[in-house]
N, C-alpha and C positions, 0 to 999 in steps of 0.2 A: 503424523510424525510420532515415532515411538519415543518413550521417555528413556533417559540414560540408564544404562545397566547399573545395578548396585543400589537401587532405591526407586521410589516412586517419582522423584523429581518434583519440581514446582508444579502446583496446580494449574498455572496458566498454560502449560504445555498441552493441556486437554482442549484448549481452544483451537489448536492446529489440527486440521483434518486434510486428508488426501482428497483430491478433486472428486473421486468416485463417491466419497462419503459426504460431500458437501450438501447435496440436496436433502438428505435425511437429517443432517445436523441443523441445517437452516430451518427445517420444519419445526424444530424444537425451540427455536428462538422466539423471543418476544416480538410481536408485530407492532407496527410495520417495520420491515427490514430495509435498512439503508445499505447500499453497496457502493464501494469505491475500489479503485485499483491503482497500482503503480509499482515502482521499483523499491522505494523507501530504503535506499542503500545505506546512507549514514543518517540516522534520525537526528533531527534538529527541531528547534522551536517552531518553525513553520509547519513541519509535519504534524507535531503533536497538537498544535492549535487547530489545524485543519481537521484532524481526526476527531477531536473533541466537538468541534462545531458540527461535523457530519453526524456524529452519534446523537447529538441533541435534537436532530430532525426526525428521529424515529425511536422505535423500541429497542433496536439492536443494530450493530454495525458489523458488516462483513467486509473484510479487506482481502482482495485477490491480488496476490503478488505475481509480478512477472518472474518466471523461472530465470535462472542464470542465463540460459540460451536466449530466451526472449529479451531479457534486459540487454544483452550484448548486441542484438539486432537493432536496438534503438539508436545506436551510434553515439553513445555518450563517452566513448573512449575505449581503447583496447584493454585497459586494466579494470574496467567496470563490469559488473559490480564489485566493489571492494569486499563486501560481505556476501557470503554465499546465501542461497535461498533459505536454507534451514536456520541460519543465524538471524537473517532478516525477519523470518517468520516468528522466531522466539522473541525478538525485541518488540515486535508489534503485539504479539499475544500478551506480553507483560503489561501492556497499557490498559488501564481501566476502561477507556472508551471503546476498546475493540472487543467484540463478542466472538468472532470467528475469523480464522485465517486459513486461506487455501491458495492454490497456485493455478496459473494458466501458462501454457507454453507457446500459444499462438502470439502473433504480433499485437492483437487487440483482444479484449475480454468478451467479444460479441458472443461466441459460442457458449461460454460459461454463463453469461447473463441470461441467455435463452434457456439454459438448464435450471437456473436458480429463480428467475422471474421475481426479482425484488420489487418492492413498491416504489423505491426511490433510488436513482442512480446519481451520484455526486462526483464532481471533479473540482479541481482548483480553478480559480478565476482566470488563470492564464489559458484556459480552453474555451473555444467557441462551441458551446453545447449543440447549437443547431447544425454544425458541420460534422458531428460525430455519428457514425452508424449506430453506436450504442444508444444514443438518444432516441432515434427512430424506433429501434427495437423495443426499448422499455415503454415507450408511448403506445406501441401496438397492442399491449395488454392492459392499457389504462394506467400504467405507472407514470411517474414524473421524473424529469431529469433537470438538475440545476447545478450551477457553478457557485461555489462558495468563494467569497472575496479572497483574492490572493494575498498572502502575508508577505509583503515585500521585504527585501533585504536578506532572505534566507533561501539558499539552494545548496544541494549537495555538491554540485559542480563548483560553485564559488568557494565553498568550504574546503574542498579538496585542493583547489588552486591556492588558497590561503595557507593551508598546511604545508604545501610543497615550497612556498616562497621562503627564501632565507630571511631570518629576522634582520632588521636594519643594522643592529649592532654587530651581527655576524659578517656584514659586508664592509664595515668600516676598517681601514688599515690600522694595524696595531702599531703603537708607538713605543 
């Protein structure tokens, strides 16, 4: 991702790399590399807790974002993602726990995982790791795959629903 015109921009933008540049950028990261992926549409406490826990498992954390097209195919709703892929990448790159951000346009990150070959693949506890093709792939080169306990009570979908619900006082008849 290029930095905004008119100045160098924040340093964290340097953590965002095009997919073609990701293997070389990953080679410069502290090992072992932890890899995770997702939409990360509207960041919330569940996301940042999960990312910090993932980062603590290795020397660096790579986050692969679903592109806007890939995110739409997940069926989260016609208006999703709310934030475009470049804005989502910037939000993630600004986090201390995140070392590198890139994208994938496929429905799953299997091809990107094969290109990057991280030591550890991590997902949230709402995933059954043994059912994911990503797990089998990572294990094929001796890597590990694990689920981090899900932080209950936080989801972008429920947050969006709550934002769209009228406040109780707005529904009360005026006197």
